[in-house]
C-alpha positions as CSV (number, residue, x, y, z in Angstrom):
1,L,-27.3,28.0,-10.3
2,F,-27.8,25.3,-7.6
3,G,-25.6,27.0,-4.9
4,I,-22.7,24.6,-5.7
5,D,-19.2,26.3,-5.6
6,P,-16.9,24.3,-7.9
7,E,-13.8,25.8,-6.3
8,A,-15.1,24.9,-2.8
9,E,-15.6,21.3,-4.0
10,R,-12.1,21.1,-5.4
11,R,-10.7,22.4,-2.0
12,A,-12.7,19.9,-0.1
13,E,-11.5,17.0,-2.4
14,K,-7.9,18.1,-1.8
15,Q,-8.4,18.3,1.9
16,A,-10.0,14.8,1.9
17,A,-7.0,13.4,0.0
18,A,-4.5,15.1,2.3
19,T,-6.1,13.6,5.4
20,Q,-7.1,10.2,3.9
21,G,-4.3,8.3,5.3
22,K,-3.6,10.4,8.4
23,G,-2.1,8.1,11.0
24,Q,-1.9,5.0,8.8
25,H,1.5,3.5,8.2
26,I,2.4,1.8,4.9
27,L,5.4,-0.4,4.2
28,L,6.6,0.2,0.6
29,V,8.7,-2.7,-0.6
30,E,10.5,-1.7,-3.8
31,D,14.1,-2.2,-5.0
32,H,14.1,0.4,-7.7
33,R,15.1,3.9,-6.3
34,V,13.0,5.9,-8.8
35,N,9.9,3.8,-8.2
36,Q,10.5,4.2,-4.4
37,M,10.6,8.0,-4.8
38,V,7.5,8.2,-7.0
39,A,5.4,5.8,-4.9
40,K,6.5,7.4,-1.6
41,A,5.6,10.9,-2.9
42,M,2.1,9.6,-4.0
43,L,1.5,8.1,-0.6
44,K,2.7,11.1,1.4
45,K,0.4,13.3,-0.8
46,L,-2.5,11.1,0.3
47,G,-1.4,11.6,4.0
48,Y,0.1,8.2,4.7
49,R,3.3,7.6,6.7
50,V,5.7,5.5,4.7
51,A,8.6,3.1,5.5
52,L,10.8,1.7,2.8
53,A,12.3,-1.8,2.3
54,S,14.5,-2.7,-0.7
55,N,13.7,-6.4,-0.7
56,G,11.6,-9.1,0.9
57,R,14.1,-9.8,3.7
58,D,14.1,-6.2,4.8
59,A,10.3,-6.1,4.6
60,I,10.0,-9.1,6.9
61,A,12.5,-7.6,9.4
62,L,10.6,-4.2,9.5
63,L,7.3,-6.0,9.9
64,A,8.6,-8.0,12.8
65,A,9.8,-4.7,14.5
66,Q,6.7,-2.6,14.0
67,P,3.1,-2.9,12.8
68,F,1.9,-1.6,9.4
69,D,-1.6,-1.0,8.2
70,L,-0.8,-2.1,4.6
71,I,2.1,-3.4,2.5
72,L,2.7,-2.3,-1.1
73,M,4.9,-5.2,-2.4
74,D,7.0,-5.2,-5.6
75,C,7.2,-8.8,-7.0
76,Q,10.6,-8.8,-8.7
77,M,13.4,-8.0,-6.2
78,P,16.9,-9.3,-5.4
79,E,17.6,-11.4,-2.3
80,M,13.9,-12.3,-1.6
81,D,11.2,-11.4,-4.1
82,G,7.7,-10.3,-3.2
83,Y,6.1,-13.7,-3.7
84,E,8.4,-15.4,-1.2
85,A,8.1,-12.5,1.2
86,T,4.3,-12.6,1.1
87,Q,4.3,-16.4,1.6
88,H,6.6,-15.9,4.6
89,I,4.3,-13.2,6.1
90,R,1.2,-15.3,5.6
91,A,2.9,-18.3,7.2
92,E,3.7,-16.2,10.3
93,E,0.1,-15.1,10.4
94,L,-1.1,-18.7,10.3
95,K,1.3,-19.7,13.1
96,G,-0.4,-17.1,15.3
97,G,2.7,-15.1,15.7
98,S,2.8,-11.4,16.6
99,V,1.9,-10.4,13.1
100,S,-1.9,-9.9,12.4
101,H,-3.3,-10.1,8.9
102,V,-2.0,-7.1,7.0
103,P,-3.3,-6.3,3.5
104,I,-0.6,-6.8,0.8
105,I,-1.0,-5.2,-2.5
106,A,1.3,-6.3,-5.3
107,M,2.9,-3.6,-7.4
108,T,4.4,-5.1,-10.5
109,A,5.4,-4.4,-14.1
110,N,4.3,-7.9,-15.0
111,A,0.7,-7.2,-16.2
112,G,0.0,-10.4,-18.0
113,E,-3.1,-12.5,-17.5
114,G,-1.4,-15.1,-15.2
115,D,0.5,-12.5,-13.1
116,Q,-2.5,-11.3,-11.1
117,S,-3.4,-14.9,-10.3
118,R,0.2,-15.6,-9.2
119,C,0.1,-12.7,-6.8
120,L,-3.2,-13.8,-5.3
121,A,-1.9,-17.4,-5.1
122,A,1.1,-16.2,-3.1
123,G,-1.2,-14.6,-0.6
124,M,-1.4,-11.0,-1.8
125,D,-4.8,-9.4,-1.4
126,D,-4.8,-7.1,-4.4
127,Y,-2.8,-6.1,-7.5
128,L,-1.6,-2.8,-9.1
129,A,0.1,-2.8,-12.5
130,K,3.1,-0.5,-13.0
131,P,3.2,2.3,-13.8
132,V,0.9,3.0,-10.9
133,H,-1.4,6.1,-11.3
134,Q,-2.3,8.2,-8.2
135,D,-6.1,7.7,-8.6
136,E,-5.8,4.0,-8.9
137,M,-3.5,3.8,-5.9
138,E,-5.9,6.0,-3.9
139,S,-8.8,3.8,-4.8
140,R,-7.0,0.6,-3.7
141,L,-5.9,2.1,-0.5
142,R,-9.4,3.3,0.3
143,R,-10.7,-0.2,-0.5
144,W,-8.3,-1.8,2.0
145,L,-7.9,0.9,4.6
146,G,-11.1,2.9,4.4
147,T,-11.4,6.3,5.9
148,A,-12.1,5.3,9.5
149,V,-9.0,7.1,10.8
150,V,-10.1,10.4,9.3
151,Q,-13.6,10.0,10.8
152,A,-12.1,9.1,14.2
153,D,-10.0,12.3,14.1
154,K,-13.1,14.4,13.7
155,D,-14.7,13.1,16.9
């Protein structure tokens, strides 16, 4: 009636989702293998490159070796949990080391009232409760990463 093709709109939305994260690199810090696979699949579907770390120590080592545009951080992990890893990352940023401020989004099954405050107090920028849904993850990633890379690719 108004010249709007619903099928064309759906194709455009899929294309935008596929190119949303093109060129952006996310560090996924998660110790649970199934959660790693699910989150990695979501991120790849949105067009992001993904590196995996199984605990906070591995995350810090990867971050020291290469830059990331954003970190998705589980809170409860062996060896070094997400809170301690985040505090370490923020301390390095304050020292003026080679690490610039990188957004850190908590991904945790602890969804109580005080849990979000604890994440933010540790230096995390945002919070996602597990189980994480694709649309919510996409919304948070857009909030912190925007779509500047996609627009830059079009020029």
